[in-house]
mmCIF file of the C-alpha atoms, coordinates in Angstrom:
data_MODEL
# 
_entry.id   MODEL 
# 
loop_
_atom_site.group_PDB 
_atom_site.id 
_atom_site.type_symbol 
_atom_site.label_atom_id 
_atom_site.label_alt_id 
_atom_site.label_comp_id 
_atom_site.label_asym_id 
_atom_site.label_entity_id 
_atom_site.label_seq_id 
_atom_site.pdbx_PDB_ins_code 
_atom_site.Cartn_x 
_atom_site.Cartn_y 
_atom_site.Cartn_z 
_atom_site.occupancy 
_atom_site.B_iso_or_equiv 
_atom_site.pdbx_formal_charge 
_atom_site.auth_seq_id 
_atom_site.auth_comp_id 
_atom_site.auth_asym_id 
_atom_site.auth_atom_id 
_atom_site.pdbx_PDB_model_num 
ATOM 1  C CA . MET A 1 1  ? 16.107  2.135   -0.865  1.00 0.00 ? 1  MET A CA 1 
ATOM 2  C CA . MET A 1 2  ? 12.737  1.187   -1.417  1.00 0.00 ? 2  MET A CA 1 
ATOM 3  C CA . THR A 1 3  ? 11.712  0.655   -5.162  1.00 0.00 ? 3  THR A CA 1 
ATOM 4  C CA . ASN A 1 4  ? 7.950   0.687   -6.272  1.00 0.00 ? 4  ASN A CA 1 
ATOM 5  C CA . LYS A 1 5  ? 8.159   -3.114  -6.948  1.00 0.00 ? 5  LYS A CA 1 
ATOM 6  C CA . THR A 1 6  ? 9.229   -4.002  -3.465  1.00 0.00 ? 6  THR A CA 1 
ATOM 7  C CA . LEU A 1 7  ? 6.540   -1.624  -1.943  1.00 0.00 ? 7  LEU A CA 1 
ATOM 8  C CA . LEU A 1 8  ? 4.343   -3.266  -4.255  1.00 0.00 ? 8  LEU A CA 1 
ATOM 9  C CA . ASN A 1 9  ? 5.358   -6.789  -3.150  1.00 0.00 ? 9  ASN A CA 1 
ATOM 10 C CA . ASP A 1 10 ? 4.952   -5.764  0.520   1.00 0.00 ? 10 ASP A CA 1 
ATOM 11 C CA . ILE A 1 11 ? 1.367   -4.316  -0.064  1.00 0.00 ? 11 ILE A CA 1 
ATOM 12 C CA . GLU A 1 12 ? 0.145   -7.442  -1.872  1.00 0.00 ? 12 GLU A CA 1 
ATOM 13 C CA . ARG A 1 13 ? 1.241   -9.678  0.919   1.00 0.00 ? 13 ARG A CA 1 
ATOM 14 C CA . PHE A 1 14 ? -0.425  -7.413  3.322   1.00 0.00 ? 14 PHE A CA 1 
ATOM 15 C CA . ILE A 1 15 ? -3.699  -7.399  1.307   1.00 0.00 ? 15 ILE A CA 1 
ATOM 16 C CA . GLU A 1 16 ? -3.737  -11.000 1.037   1.00 0.00 ? 16 GLU A CA 1 
ATOM 17 C CA . LYS A 1 17 ? -2.882  -11.656 4.677   1.00 0.00 ? 17 LYS A CA 1 
ATOM 18 C CA . PHE A 1 18 ? -5.845  -9.434  5.827   1.00 0.00 ? 18 PHE A CA 1 
ATOM 19 C CA . GLY A 1 19 ? -8.126  -10.310 3.065   1.00 0.00 ? 19 GLY A CA 1 
ATOM 20 C CA . MET A 1 20 ? -8.279  -6.666  1.928   1.00 0.00 ? 20 MET A CA 1 
ATOM 21 C CA . SER A 1 21 ? -8.875  -5.341  -1.891  1.00 0.00 ? 21 SER A CA 1 
ATOM 22 C CA . PRO A 1 22 ? -6.337  -3.218  -3.252  1.00 0.00 ? 22 PRO A CA 1 
ATOM 23 C CA . SER A 1 23 ? -8.796  -0.167  -3.237  1.00 0.00 ? 23 SER A CA 1 
ATOM 24 C CA . GLY A 1 24 ? -9.618  -0.825  0.212   1.00 0.00 ? 24 GLY A CA 1 
ATOM 25 C CA . PHE A 1 25 ? -6.159  -0.776  1.072   1.00 0.00 ? 25 PHE A CA 1 
ATOM 26 C CA . GLY A 1 26 ? -5.823  2.786   -0.596  1.00 0.00 ? 26 GLY A CA 1 
ATOM 27 C CA . ARG A 1 27 ? -8.698  3.939   0.949   1.00 0.00 ? 27 ARG A CA 1 
ATOM 28 C CA . LEU A 1 28 ? -7.975  2.893   4.577   1.00 0.00 ? 28 LEU A CA 1 
ATOM 29 C CA . PHE A 1 29 ? -4.460  4.042   4.598   1.00 0.00 ? 29 PHE A CA 1 
ATOM 30 C CA . LEU A 1 30 ? -3.988  6.924   2.121   1.00 0.00 ? 30 LEU A CA 1 
ATOM 31 C CA . ASN A 1 31 ? -7.759  7.771   1.376   1.00 0.00 ? 31 ASN A CA 1 
ATOM 32 C CA . ASN A 1 32 ? -6.945  7.000   -2.226  1.00 0.00 ? 32 ASN A CA 1 
ATOM 33 C CA . PRO A 1 33 ? -8.327  3.972   -3.652  1.00 0.00 ? 33 PRO A CA 1 
ATOM 34 C CA . ASN A 1 34 ? -6.263  4.008   -6.826  1.00 0.00 ? 34 ASN A CA 1 
ATOM 35 C CA . PHE A 1 35 ? -3.115  3.938   -5.091  1.00 0.00 ? 35 PHE A CA 1 
ATOM 36 C CA . VAL A 1 36 ? -2.168  0.396   -5.593  1.00 0.00 ? 36 VAL A CA 1 
ATOM 37 C CA . SER A 1 37 ? -3.496  0.282   -9.104  1.00 0.00 ? 37 SER A CA 1 
ATOM 38 C CA . ASP A 1 38 ? -1.420  3.348   -9.827  1.00 0.00 ? 38 ASP A CA 1 
ATOM 39 C CA . LEU A 1 39 ? 1.716   1.659   -8.205  1.00 0.00 ? 39 LEU A CA 1 
ATOM 40 C CA . GLN A 1 40 ? 1.260   -1.219  -10.370 1.00 0.00 ? 40 GLN A CA 1 
ATOM 41 C CA . LYS A 1 41 ? 1.230   0.835   -13.550 1.00 0.00 ? 41 LYS A CA 1 
ATOM 42 C CA . GLY A 1 42 ? 5.078   1.279   -12.695 1.00 0.00 ? 42 GLY A CA 1 
ATOM 43 C CA . GLU A 1 43 ? 7.697   3.815   -11.915 1.00 0.00 ? 43 GLU A CA 1 
ATOM 44 C CA . ASP A 1 44 ? 7.421   5.685   -15.098 1.00 0.00 ? 44 ASP A CA 1 
ATOM 45 C CA . THR A 1 45 ? 3.831   6.392   -14.451 1.00 0.00 ? 45 THR A CA 1 
ATOM 46 C CA . PHE A 1 46 ? 3.676   6.694   -10.809 1.00 0.00 ? 46 PHE A CA 1 
ATOM 47 C CA . SER A 1 47 ? 6.479   6.836   -8.115  1.00 0.00 ? 47 SER A CA 1 
ATOM 48 C CA . PRO A 1 48 ? 5.123   7.812   -4.299  1.00 0.00 ? 48 PRO A CA 1 
ATOM 49 C CA . LYS A 1 49 ? 7.096   10.244  -2.252  1.00 0.00 ? 49 LYS A CA 1 
ATOM 50 C CA . MET A 1 50 ? 9.298   8.669   0.404   1.00 0.00 ? 50 MET A CA 1 
ATOM 51 C CA . LYS A 1 51 ? 7.293   10.560  2.969   1.00 0.00 ? 51 LYS A CA 1 
ATOM 52 C CA . THR A 1 52 ? 4.158   8.134   1.896   1.00 0.00 ? 52 THR A CA 1 
ATOM 53 C CA . VAL A 1 53 ? 6.341   5.041   1.568   1.00 0.00 ? 53 VAL A CA 1 
ATOM 54 C CA . ASN A 1 54 ? 7.547   5.609   5.381   1.00 0.00 ? 54 ASN A CA 1 
ATOM 55 C CA . LYS A 1 55 ? 4.073   6.334   6.475   1.00 0.00 ? 55 LYS A CA 1 
ATOM 56 C CA . LEU A 1 56 ? 2.772   2.883   4.802   1.00 0.00 ? 56 LEU A CA 1 
ATOM 57 C CA . LYS A 1 57 ? 5.634   1.049   6.290   1.00 0.00 ? 57 LYS A CA 1 
ATOM 58 C CA . VAL A 1 58 ? 4.604   1.987   9.533   1.00 0.00 ? 58 VAL A CA 1 
ATOM 59 C CA . LEU A 1 59 ? 0.818   1.745   9.165   1.00 0.00 ? 59 LEU A CA 1 
ATOM 60 C CA . MET A 1 60 ? 1.147   -1.871  7.950   1.00 0.00 ? 60 MET A CA 1 
ATOM 61 C CA . LYS A 1 61 ? 3.412   -2.806  10.558  1.00 0.00 ? 61 LYS A CA 1 
ATOM 62 C CA . ASN A 1 62 ? 1.189   -1.537  13.309  1.00 0.00 ? 62 ASN A CA 1 
ATOM 63 C CA . TYR A 1 63 ? -1.965  -2.634  11.693  1.00 0.00 ? 63 TYR A CA 1 
ATOM 64 C CA . LYS A 1 64 ? -4.701  -4.285  13.864  1.00 0.00 ? 64 LYS A CA 1 
ATOM 65 C CA . PRO A 1 65 ? -7.868  -5.266  12.005  1.00 0.00 ? 65 PRO A CA 1 
ATOM 66 C CA . LYS A 1 66 ? -11.137 -4.560  13.723  1.00 0.00 ? 66 LYS A CA 1 
ATOM 67 C CA . LYS A 1 67 ? -13.254 -7.119  15.005  1.00 0.00 ? 67 LYS A CA 1 
ATOM 68 C CA . GLY A 1 68 ? -16.593 -7.728  14.372  1.00 0.00 ? 68 GLY A CA 1 
# 
């Protein structure tokens, strides 16, 4: 089972790799610019649904940045 900390680590590596801001990541994938900051607050405050976690894993795996 993926924890918030594991998900956050995966997201942080992803945004560093692609030079993306945390708010840009949330906006692009979930239409929620606060997603990463909410996740950073911890499991007591915010815990995404498994459906959301699975969606993010697929989107990050298949992401291809736009050239231009």
